[in-house]
C-alpha positions in Angstrom: -275.0 -196.6 54.9 -271.8 -195.8 53.1 -269.6 -192.9 54.1 -270.5 -191.0 50.9 -274.2 -191.2 51.7 -273.7 -189.8 55.2 -271.6 -187.0 53.6 -274.5 -186.1 51.2 -277.1 -186.2 54.0 -275.0 -183.9 56.1 -274.6 -181.5 53.2 -278.4 -181.4 52.7 -279.1 -180.7 56.4 -276.5 -177.9 56.6 -277.9 -176.0 53.5 -280.4 -173.8 55.5 -280.1 -170.1 54.7 -278.6 -167.9 57.4 -281.5 -165.5 57.4 -285.2 -165.7 56.5 -286.6 -163.9 53.4 -288.1 -161.2 55.6 -284.7 -160.5 57.2 -283.2 -159.9 53.8 -286.0 -157.5 52.9 -285.4 -155.5 56.1 -281.6 -155.5 55.3 -282.2 -154.1 51.9 -284.5 -151.4 53.4 -281.8 -150.5 55.9 -279.2 -150.3 53.1 -281.5 -148.0 51.1 -282.0 -145.7 54.2 -278.3 -145.5 54.7 -277.7 -144.6 51.0 -280.3 -141.9 51.3 -278.5 -140.5 54.3 -275.2 -140.4 52.3 -277.0 -138.7 49.4 -278.3 -136.1 51.7 -274.8 -135.4 52.9 -273.5 -134.8 49.4 -273.0 -131.3 47.9 -271.3 -128.1 48.6 -269.3 -128.2 45.4 -267.8 -125.1 44.0 -265.9 -124.4 40.8 -263.6 -121.9 42.5 -261.4 -123.7 45.2 -260.6 -120.3 46.7 -264.2 -119.6 47.5 -265.8 -121.3 50.5 -269.5 -121.3 51.2 -270.0 -122.2 54.8 -273.8 -122.0 54.5 -273.8 -124.9 52.1 -271.3 -127.1 53.8 -272.6 -126.5 57.3 -276.3 -126.7 56.5 -278.8 -128.3 58.8 -279.4 -131.0 56.2 -275.7 -132.1 56.1 -274.9 -131.6 59.8 -278.0 -133.0 61.4 -280.5 -134.7 59.1 -278.0 -136.8 57.1 -276.1 -138.4 60.0 -279.5 -139.1 61.7 -280.8 -140.9 58.6 -277.5 -142.9 58.4 -277.7 -144.0 62.0 -281.4 -144.9 61.5 -280.4 -147.1 58.5 -277.7 -148.8 60.6 -280.2 -149.5 63.4 -282.6 -151.0 60.8 -279.7 -153.2 59.7 -279.0 -154.3 63.3 -282.7 -155.1 63.8 -282.7 -157.2 60.6 -279.7 -159.2 61.7 -281.0 -159.8 65.3 -284.6 -160.5 64.3 -285.6 -164.1 64.7 -287.6 -165.5 61.8 -291.2 -166.4 62.3 -292.1 -170.1 62.2 -294.2 -170.9 59.2 
């Protein structure tokens, strides 16, 4: 075998994807959950900068629910990265 043929064979062998298709699906789900958490955290806008509404800024949704959803999304991402693909 020539040196060029060995190079081509090595390239073909090394072309396996890093993650399986299921892992990518779980990663996308984790990303969507994280984005939902950030969307839940949005709001509290006012036209008057001198008027502050603490009930909007410090609501249960923004202080408790949104960070919990974001952490849940990050945990889903960690699971997707660490999960071993099933053998076909």
